[in-house]
N, C-alpha and C positions, 0 to 999 in steps of 0.2 A: 683438877688438882691444882694446887698453887705451889709456887716457890717464891722465896724472898730473893729478889735480885738474881733470879735464875739459879739460886742455890737450893738444893733439895730439902726444904723444910715443909711439912705437910700438916695442916690442921685436921682434927678428927672429922673427916670428910664426905561454804555457792543459787512464741507462747508468752507466760505472764506471772509476775509476782503479784499476789493479792495485797501484800503489805510490804513495807520496807522492814527488813529484819535487823535487829540489833544483835550484833555478834558478841557483845560484851558478856563475859561469863559471870557466874554468881560470885559475889564478894564476900561470902561467909567467912568468918574468921577461921584460920587454920590453927593448928596447935603450936605454931611457932617453931617447930622442929621437924626433922625427918622422922618417919615412923620406924625408928630404929637408928643405929649409929651411921654416920657418914661412911661411904665406902672407904674413905681414907682411914677410918678407925680400925680396919683389918678385921672387924668382927661384926658383920651385918646379920648374923643369925643363920638359922638353917635354911636350906633351899625350900622354896615354896612349890608345892605340888602343881603340876600342869593343870590349868583350868580353861584356857582359851587357846584355840587354834589360830595361827597367824592368818589363815584364810587361804583361798585357792592361789595357785601359782600362775593361773592364766589371768593376766591383767592387760588393760589397754595401753600399749606402748605409745610413747610420743613419736615413735617411728611411724605409727599409722597416721598421725597428723603432722604433716611437714609444713611448717609455717613459711611458705614462699620458697622452699628449697627443693620441692619434688622434682623428679627427673621428667624428661620429655616423654609424654605419653605415646608417642610414635610419629613416624614421618607423615602419615596421612591425616593426622589430627591437627586442627588449628591450635595455636598457643592458648593456654589457659591463663587469663588475667587474674592472679590471685595473690597479690603482694601482701605481705604481713602488715599489721598495723604497728607502726613505730611506737615504742613505749607503752604497749598495751599492758594493762594490769590484770589481764585474764589469761587463762590457759584452757585449752579444750582437748578432748580425746574421745575416741570411740571404744565401745565394748561390744563384741569381743576384741581380743588383740589384733586379729587379722580379719576385718569385715569382709564377708563374702555374700554375693547375690545368690539366691533370693532371701537369705536368712535375715531375720529381724536383728537390728543393732541398736545400741543406745548411744546418743551423743551427750557428753557431759561437758559443762562449762563451769569454771570457778572464776570468781573475780575478788578483788580486794576491797570492794565497796558495794553497797546495795544498788541495783539497777531495776527499773520497772518497765513493763511492756516490752520484753525482749522479743526480737524477730529474728528467726534463724532461716536462712536460705541456703540450699545445697544445689548447685548447678555444675554441669560439665562444659567443656569447651564448645559444644554444639548447641548449647542453650537449653538442653534438657534439664529437668529439675526433679528433685526428690522432695516429698512432703513430710516434714517432721511433725510428730504428734507430741503435745506437751504431756509429760509424766508428772512432774512436781519438783519441789525444792527440798534439798536435804540440808538441814541445819543452816548455818551461816549463809553464804552466798554460792551455793552449788546447785545449778539447775540441770534437769535431765529431759531429753526428748527421745521418743522412739522413732526409728527410721526403718523402712522396708525397702532396701535397694532392689532395683528391677534389673539393672545390668551392671557389669563390671566396668571399671574404668577409673580415671582420675577426676575428682570432684572438688569444687571449691566451696568451703563452708564459710558463710559470713554471718556475723552477729551484729545487729543494730538495736538501738533503744529509742523509744519515744521520749519527748514529743518532737524532737528535731531530727529523728532518724540517724542519730549519731553513730558512725561506724566504730565499733568497739573491739572486734577481733576478727581475724581472717586466717584460714589455714587450708591446706589441701589434704585429702584423704584418698588413698588408692584402695578401691574395692575389688576384691579378687573374684574370680568366677568359681562357682561350685561351693560346696559346703566348707566352712572353716575348719581347720584341722583341730582335732581334739588334743588339748594340751596336757590333759590327765590331771589327777589330783595333786595337791601340794604335799610333796613328800619331804618338805623341810630342807630342800637344797638339791633335789634331783634335777635332771634335765627335762624341764617342762616349760611351755609357753615359748616366748621369744628365744632365739638362739643366744648363747652366751657370748659376751665380749672377750673371748678367750685368746684371740690373736692380736695382731697389730691393729690399733685404732687409728683411722686416718687423722692426719694433723688437723687441728681446728675443730675437733668433734666436741660439742657441748654435752654435758650431762643433764638429763631431764628426769622427770618422775612420771611413771605410769602406774597409778594405783600404788601397791606396796613394793614396786620395783624401781630401782635406778635403771636408767637407760643410757648407753653410750651410742648415740645415733639410734639405730633400730635394734641394737643388741642389748640384752640384759647385762647389768653389771653388778657383780658382788666382788668384794675386794678385801685385801689385806692392806692395812695402813699403818703409819707410824706418826707419833707426835715429835715434831722438830720445832717446838714452840718459838724459840728465839731466833730461828734461822734468818729472817729478814734483817735482823739487827747485829749480825756478826760484824765485828770490827768497829762497833759503835760503843759509847759509854755503857750501854746495857750489857754487852758481852765483849769486853776488851781482850779477853784471852782466846777468842774464837776468830781467827783470821778470816776476812771476807773471802779470801781465795778458797777456803774450805767449804763454802756453800755448795760448790760443784761436787766436791768429793762426798759430802753427805747425801746429795741427791743420787749420785752414782751408787753409793752403798745401798740406799733404799731401793733403787731400781733393780739392783742385783739380787735383792731378796724377794722380788716379785711384787713389791709394793705398787699400788695404783693410786692411792690417795695419801697425802700428807697433810698434817694440820699444823698451823703456825698461828702465833699471836701477832696481829698486825700493828697494834698501836704501841707507842712508847712516848714517855713523857720527857725525853731528853732533847727534843727538838720540835719545831713547828709542824703543823699537820701535813704541809706540802712536802717537807723534807722527809718525814717518816713515811709518807705514802709512797714516795719514789723508791724507797728500799724494796718494796714488795715486788717491783717489776722484774728484778733479776731472778727472784724465786719462781714467779709465775712463768717467765720465759724458759728457765731451766727445766721446770716440771713439764711444760708443753713439749720441749724438745725430747723428753724421755717417755712421752705417752702417759704422764701422770697428771693428776689434778690436785687442787689445794683447797682445804677448808680454812678460811681465815676468820679467826676470832677477833672481834672488834674492840673488846676491852677485856680486862680481867676483873673478876669479882674481889680480888685481893690486892693489896698495895705493893705489887711486885715491880712497879715501874713500867709495866706493859699495859698502860692505860693512857688515854689522850692527855697531853699537857694541859694543865689547868684544872684537872679533876682531883688533885691531891686533897682538897678539902671535902670531897664527897665520901670519904671513908670514916667509919666510926666502929666502935666496939659492939659486938653482938652479945646476947645474953650468955653464951657459952665462952666468952672471952676472946674471940677471934676478931681481927680487924677486917671488915668487909664494906662494900658499898651499902650506904644506908637507904632507908625508905625515901629520904628527901631526893636522892638521885633519881629514883623511879617515878616520883611524883612530878617533878619538873626539872631537877637539876641536870639531867641528861641533855637538855636543849642548849646549855651554855657551851660546852666544850665537845661532848661526845657526839651530838648530832651533826655539828659542822665537820668534825672528823669523818663521820660516816659519809656525808655528802662528798667530801674531798676524795677519799680513797675508793669508794664505790663508783663515784663519777669518773675517776681516772681509769679504772679497770672494768667498767660495766660491760664491755664487749669482749673481754679477754677469755678465750675458750678454756684456759687452764683453771679457772675458778670453779671448783666443785660447788661450794656454798659460801655465803656470808653468814657468819654466826654472830648473834647479837652480843654474846659475851661468854667468856669462860665461866661455867658453873654458876651463873646468875640466878637469883631468886629474891623474893621480897616477902618475908614472913609477916612484916608489920602492915602491909597494904596490898592485898591481892588485886583489888580493882586498879590500883595504880600500875602494877606490873602488867596486867592485861592491856591497859591503855598504852603503855610503853611499847609492848610487843606490836600492837596494831599500828602505831605511828611510825616506829622505826622500820618495821617490816614493809609498810606501804612505801616509805621513802626508797628502800632498797629495791622493791619491785619496780618503781618508776625509773630508777636510774640503771637497773641491770635486769631487764625482763626476762633474759634467758638464763639467769643464774638461780640456783636454789637458795633458800633461806631456812636457817634452823635457829634454835634458841641457844643451845649449848649447855643445858642443865645436867647435873649429876643424875637427877631423877625428878619427876613431877609429883612425887609422893608427899611433898610438903603442902600440896593442895588436896582438897577433897577429891574423891573419885570423879564426881561430876565436873568439877573445876578443871581437873587435869584433861579430861576429854574435850571440854569447851576450849581450852587453850590450844590443843593440837588440832582441833577442827578448823581453826582460822586458816583462810586461804593464803595468807601471807607466810605461813609456815609449811614447809614441804616434808620434813622428816623429823623423827624423834631421836634423842640420843640418851645413852646411859653411860656412867662412868662406873666400872665394876672391877674392884681389885680382889685379889685372892679368891676368885670365883665365888663371891658372896651370893650372887644370883637373886637375892630377895628383891632388890630394886629392878633387876632385869626382867623378872617375871611380871612385875607390876607394869613396867613400861611396855612389855610385850602385849599385854592385855589391852592397854590404852591404845597402842598403835594399831592393833587388830581392829578395834572398835571404830577408829576413825579412818582406817584404810590408808595408812601411810607407812613408809619404811622405817625401820629401827636399826641403828648401829651401836655397837659397843665402841664408843669414841675414845675412851681411855681404859687400859687394862695393864695388869702386871702382877707379878707374884713377888713376895718379899723373901721367901726362903724355900728350902727344900729343893727337890728336883724341878726347877722352874720350867725346863723345857717340856718335860712330860705333862706337867700341870697346864702349861700353855696349849699344848697339842690337844689335850682333853677339853680345855675350855673352848677352843675354837670349834672342835667337833660338836660340842654340846650346843653352843650358841648359833653357829652358822650352818653346819651340816645338818643338825637334828632339829633345832628350834626355828630355823629360817630367818635369822637376823641377816642383814644385808652387808654388813662390814664389821671388821674387828681391827682395832688399832692399838698398837703397843705404845705405852707411855715411855718418855725419857729416852729416845733413841739418840745414841751418841757413838759414832763409828770410829772416831780417831783414837790414837794411842795415848792421849793425855786428856786431863779434865779441862774442857773449855768453858764449863759453867752451864752447859745446856743439857746435862744428863740428870740422873736421879740415883741417889745412893741406895734407896730402898727398892724401887720397882723398875728401874730403868734397864735398858739393854745397851751394854757397853763393854769395853775392854779394860776399863779402869777399875770400877768398883765390884765387878762380877767376873767370874771365870767361865761362864757358859755361853759366850757370844756365838761359837760355832754350833752348838747344839740348838740354841734358839733360832739361829739363821736357818738351819736345816728344817726345823718345824715350820717356820713361816714360809720358806720357799715351797715346801711340799703343800702347804695349805693354799697358797696362792695359785699353784698349778691345779689343785683339786677343785676349788670352789669357783673359779672364774668362768 
């Protein structure tokens, strides 16, 4: 969703590869519009019947692959030399979620570029080895090997490539003794697979991806979140009526409601890149102190001022009369101001554990040139991967339905993208069901990144929407739009769909709904 100068005005809203694979998707022309009104239009049509299951809830957690951080395997065991590869653009995991000898397991590897003649070795501290057997390649750059563990213990997994035997990725896996536990079927939100991250998360815990799950360390993470889009810019020309001192009170209010993830817009055009990037530090540190994480949108699709300085000329009129980033931005314009901004801010905070994800942009898309958009995603996603290998990356779209079905899946199969988003107001669900199908097909998590209701019993409607999307349909997060906890209008709320004490009278009722949902789903 967009706002003008943060005032609430909304437009109708991865052994051996036989060949190097090109991940670029089809560039067939789209219809130039969403297949139905934008969610912002408040009328996205009737609900779409369920057609695709999100998939099993038993997934390979990153907790099973601990890149250089696994615990001591025991006092009588020599140390395991298995340091992670700095700046690796790959990630690896095992399936099932908890590998156990002697049952067969599968090692997965994804990278952000094509590699040939991959060599995988698996050794323990005593020098024993396991022999992985090549299975195949799935789409883009996603490789799989079968492994039959003989004994339990801590093992080091190393990936190299020819011709120079270059070290590409390394991580440890702890294999349990006896059969792996049965996680049970996916019941759309029940207790299955890894334990839930329901209690306190140790400070400095990074969020990772394991199949269709988010992981906080070795625990599954599902969450309630809020949009605090202008939070980094409190007390600046972007939000002059939001005192910088209230950053802490907004974070406290979100924490008190059970929020685990907040979303902010990191860019601003009122200062140079370094100055704007420095603003984010207080938000990240404050979130970390409260056991929360932050999704950082790196630009806005609309000319709200929350885009990098110098990109003012990148906006133009769309066929439906709205001012948006033009195709020229996605073809090459992003390299002038946006990409240096990305390098500045991601480079500065690339090892900060409070970053949940870097988002390429709020509600970005490019109807006029699908191929350019795909190339933009590949390049920028690759840059972020190189600067922040432990952080997640997402695109930030309302929906991928502006693409063909095949293109949408090609886009989200890219290893530089970790999860999908949907922006869904008034429980429209048409976009949500499409994104759920896409996410299930590509095996990645999906969240409702923006949500809200315009009128009626908003608390009851929100409760029903969370139960439908998260409890029943298995989406991994749900985020309220326009969260503003203070007693006056600071410019960071939303008159139509926000949660506030200024424009709406249902703060307490919504707070109770979100608090109960946070306790229930985590």
